N, C-alpha and C positions, 0 to 999 in steps of 0.2 A: 554384565555391566560389574568392572572392578571399582567399588566407590573408595572412597580416601578411607585413611584409619579412622579417623576424630571426624564425626558428620557436625558438629556442634562449630568445629574452625571454619570460617569463611574468609578470602575465597581459599578453596583448598588445591592442593599445587596440579600443575602438570607438565610434567617437565620435557615432553616431547614438543608440547605448544609452544612454553616456553622460551624452548630453544629456536623454534621456527620463527616466532614473532620476534625474536633479537635479531635474526640474519635478515627479516624481511624490514626491518626499521632501520636497518642499514642502506637499502634500495629501495624504499618505497616510503613517501611523505606518512608517516603515524604508523607504520606497519600494514597499512589496510589500506584498499582500493578504494572503501565505502565506508567516512569516517564512524559511524554509529558500530563498525563491529570491531570497533578497538577495544569494548567493554570500557571507557573511560566512564561512563554513566554508573556501572555497577563495579567495576572494581575486579582486579584480578587479570588473569590473563585469556584473551580469546581464544577460544578453539578452535584449532587446524580441524577440518573435517577431512578424510582422506576416504571415505565411501557413505554412500548411504542405499536405503532400499527401505520402501514401504514407507512405515509413517517413521523410522529409525536415522540415526547419522550414528557413524563412528570415527571419533577424532582418533587425532597422531599419537596419544597414548591407548589408545585401546577400546575409550571407555564408548560403551552405547547409551543413545538419549533416545528419548521420544519427542519427536521434532512438532513444536508449536508456532515454527516460523515459516515452515514451507516455502524457502527461498521468497521471503516476504510477500506468497500468495501464489505463485504460478503452479508448485507441486499440489494442484487440486487433487488427482488419484494419488499423490505419494509418489515417492523417488523411485525411476528405472522402473514403471510398469512396463511390463513386458511386452504389450502391442506399442504401445508411443517407442520404445526399444527399438523395434523390430522392423517400425515404420522410419526412424531414422538412420536404422543400419541400411537398408534400403534405398534411402535416398542417399547416401554417404557414399555407395559405390556405385554412384550414375555420376559423382562432383560434388564438390564442395559451395561451388560460387561459378556463375556464366556471365553475371553483367549482360544480361538478357531477360526479357520475359519469358515467365514459367509456368508449368499447369497448376503447381498446387500454389501460387497465389491467386492465381483465378478463383481456385476450389475454395481457400480459406474468405476471401472477398466474399464470396458469394454465399459460404455459410454465414460469416457476421451480417451480410444484408439482410438476412430470412432471419436471423436472430433479435435484431434491434430496428431503431427506427431510421437508421441511416440509408441512402439510398447508392452512396458511394463510397468507397475506400481508399487511403493513401498509405501504404506500410511503408514504416522507420524501422529504424535500429534501437531506439531507447523514448522511455515514456517522457524526460524530456524534450527528446525532438518532436515528439508526437504535440505535446501543447505548445511548444514554440512555432511549428508550423501552423498549427490552426490560428492562434493568434495571429501570425501576418498572415495569412489569408482572412480573418475578420478584420485588422488594416485596410488592406487592401479592396476587399467588399465595399466597405464602408466609407472609404476615404477617411478615416478619424484616427485618432491617435491613441487614446484614452482607455486604460484598463481596468477593471475595477475588481477586485479580488478579495477574499476572505484572511480574517488573522488567525494563522493556524493552520491553512490548508496547504499545504505542500504540492506544486504541479512540477517538480523536476528544478533544477539548477538553471535555469533559465534567468539573465538578470531581472530584466522586470517583472520576476514573479519571487525572488527572494525577498522581499519586501515582507515583515511579519510574516515569514513561513515555519511552517511546523517542522517535523520530524526531526532530521536530525541538528538544526538550526535550533531548535529547540533545546533538544536532548542536550547539547555541548553548550549551551547558554550564550552564545554569540550574541554581541549589542548588535552587531551588524555585519555586513561581508563586504570586506577589502576586496578591490575590484573590478565591484560595480559602481558603476559613473552615477553620480547624484540625479543626472538629467535623465537617467534610465528610469528610474523607480519614482521621476517627479511625475510622470505620464501614468503613473499606477495608484488608484485609489482604494485605498485597505481599508476594510470595515470588519464589524463585529459577524462573526457568524451567528445565525437565527434572529438575526435583527432586521426584521421587516422595515420599520420606523428608520432606520440604518439607509436602507436600501433605499427609501421612497424621497429621503431627504436628499440622496446623492443622486439620482436622477433628476429631481426637480432642478436643482441648479446645475448639472455637466449633464444633462441626459443629450443633446446634440451635438455633441463630442466625445462621448464614449462608443468606441469601436466595438466593446465586447464586454462581457461579466461571466469572468469563469471559475467554475467552482467544483467542491469534489462530490460527486453526486451522494456520497454519504461520508464525512469526513472522517479518515482513519489514521492519520498522522498529526492529530495531539492527543492522541487515544481513539477508541471509536467515539465519537458524536455525530451521533445521527441527525438529520435534518428535521425540524420540526414539522409536525404537519401541515402541507399547504405551502412551505418554506419553497420547494423548488421551481411548484406552478407560480408562485407568485413571482419570483425571477424570469420565468419565462415569459411572463405576462408584461411584467416591465422593462423585459428587453424588445419585443412586440410593439408594445407602444412607443419608444421610443427610437425605436431603428436600430437598437443595437444586435450584436447577435450574443443567444447563449450557448457558451459552451460546458459543457456538463463532462467532468472529467472523470473516468471510470478506468483508469489504469489500475487502481487496484480493485475495484467493485464489480468490472466490466467480467461477466459467466463464471465468477466467484461466490456470490452470493446468491445467484440467480441463474437461471438458462441463460435470459437474456439482461441478463445484469441490474444491477438497483434499478433503474429506469422499469423494468420488470415490477418490480415491488414497489416504486414511487409513483410513477407515471405511465404505466400501460394502459389504466383503465378511465386517466383523465383526457382528455382532448387536448393535448399537446404535445409536443416533443423540442428537442435540444434542437439547436440549428445544426451544432457541432459536437461531433461526440470523440474523447480522446479514449484508447484502449491500450493495452499491456497487461503483462504478467500472464495471466492465462492462455492469453491469445498467442503468444510463444512457446507454451508447452516445456518452459522454462530454460528456453534459446532465448539470444536477446532479439528480441522483435516487438513492434510496437505498430499501434496506427492511430489513424484520425480520419475521421469521414461525417458524412452530414447531409442534408439536401441536396438535390442535383444541381439546382440552379447556382448553390455556392459552390461544391468542388468544381463546378466545371469552369471557373474564373482559377483556377491550376494551370499551370503549364503542364503539358503543351499545347493543350486548347485556350485556356487564358493567360493573362498577363502575370498574377503571381508566381513568382517561382521558388520552387522547393525542389530537391534531388537528395540522391543518398544511392552511393556504388552498390552498399550491401543490403537496401531498400528490399523486401519482399523475397531474402534470399530461400533458396530452395529447401535447406535443411530446415531452416527455423519456421517455415511457414507448414514444412509435413509436421513436425513435432505437434503446432498448434492447432493442424486440422484433425489431427488423431488426438490429439486430448478435447477439443471441442466433441467431436463425434462420440466417443466414450462417455462423457458428460452427460448422461441419461439423468429423466427424473430420479430415479433409485438414486442415484451419485449426490443431487442435492439433499435430498429427503437425509441421509445418513450424515451429511455434513451438519444438518440443520440440527439433527437428534444430537449426535456428538456435543457439537459445542453447545447446546443446551445443558447437554450433561455436566459439561465443565464448566460453564457459568454457574451452574446449581451448587457441585459441588465448592466451587472457590469461593462463592459467598457463604456456605456452611461452615467451611474450616475458619476462615477471617471474622466469623460472630459468634463462633465459641471460643474463638481465642479474644475475643474481645477489641477486634483494631475496624474502627471504623474504616466504610470502603463503598466506593459504588461500582456496579457491574454495568455496563451498558454494551449493546450489541445494535449491529445495523446486518439485519440478516445472519448469516453464520460469523461474521466478522465480530470479534469483539475484543473488551479487556477491562481490566480492573483498577480502577482511580482509589488512592490511597489517600483519602483526604480525612483532616481533622474533625470535622464534622457532617453530616451525613445532610445533604440539601436534598430534599423529597422532590423537588425541579429539576434533580440530575445535573449533569454536565453540557451545560449548550455551548459555550464557547473557548477560545482560547486560556481569556482568564480563570474561567474556571478550572481547567487543564492544569494551571499553574499552579494551584493551592493544593496540588498535593505534598504528602509526604514522602519525599524522594528517598530518605534515607528506610523508610520502610519496605520502599520497591527494593530498594538494593538489596536487604536482608534476604526478603523473600526470594527474588531472583537468585540468590547463592545459594540458597538451600533446595530448591526446586532442581537448579544442577547440581549438586552434588547429590541429590538422590534418583538423577539421569532423566532428568525433565527440562529441555532446552528451550526456554521461552525469550522472545525477542530482549535484547538489552538496553531496553529503554522503557522507562514510565509512559513515552510518549508513542509508543507503536501500539498494533492492536497483534493479536493473537490470530493464528489461524489454524485450521484443522483440516488435516485430508481424509480423504474417503480409506485409506488403506490403517486410519486406524483401527486396532481389533482389540479384543477383552483384555488382551493381557496390559496391552499399551494405555489402555483406560485407565486398568486398574492401577497402576504404576502411578500415573498420575495422580489419581485419587490417594492413594498411599501416600505420595509426595507433600499432598498439599495443607495436611495438620501441621506438620514439621514447619511449612516455609511460613504458615499463617503464624506459628508460635516465635519463628525469627522474626517475623516484622514486630511482631506486638511488643518484642524485646529491645527489638533496635532503640538505638537511640542516634540524635543528630550528634553531625562531626561537631567537636568541642564540648559536648555537655557532658 
């Protein structure tokens, strides 16, 4: 890596990325194709990446970064894993899209069914499509309209689910989303995450009108906020009691935090399972692919066998499903053990550096998914919901992020996102993270709010 001349000045310059960003803003809204990439919450110029290998990214200025974003989760094995690349190259050599059923989609569906509690899977091209389709199916099966979701949980940019969404909506501080009809969000009941009493009250009042409840299996889009013990079980029980469907969104956690997703950590030993689940990220191996699945009798209501219509020309794309299948087959228990160990090491290093710098903070995890909350006062109960996540000192995260970036560590450019590790992290990469953290902690300690 070539560091900037003065590591005390943030953000440091990135001339080639700045030039590309200026070009992009002339032809793309905001210069990016997904809002959080614009660095609006952290300042400076977004890095335009020209290549990646293992645990490293290389930007247009030739700087190398240890990657703790991992394409927001899917690069479980690291970038350009040789066996995944070989499988994709072989698939591409046979053609890129047929618009017909293919062998890889059957094999990937079999792999997902074998690992999770779903009986049947339908492929789509994005997490947003997966949640949108799951909700349509739930409404079709139940004949009801109302949806229950939790503030801070992000399920893609589906109109009805942008009410109190996390991730980019919170990062950008958007009070609402123009273009979403009021009538659409009126069918959405938004509750505080981890609040069982609020769930019980909502079902007591609206239970016979609720089609489904959707939740992230572990919230990762307001920072990492794990479900309280027994929370997901209670959601499943309430849905069953009132005849609603329980949708567990594992687009982020599925096959990322464990071989069978967060359900394997949270519910595999209990006598319950979601009615529907959504998957993405890892199951596409870095390609645009996602899926939703569930109980056989629910999935049977989808066309062509049932009346609920859903379709997609590129769904089950042979290259994407080949990449996903190769990734899942390579992700054995040794991979997950390494992810867990490296995640724990970085969490401990971050907590130590921030404590020594006198920065109030909370580090939270759900499996190997984790994030650091920069809070004014440490609450021993941790961050349990969106209201708690919003109490962060965002100016401290901004300084922390820029100091890590200057020393060659690429973090999610938002205090409301989770950090990701890959199995490709080696001792040198971990040492670079360890070396950068004390400097970043001191930068956070010295940071002042804008205008102060």
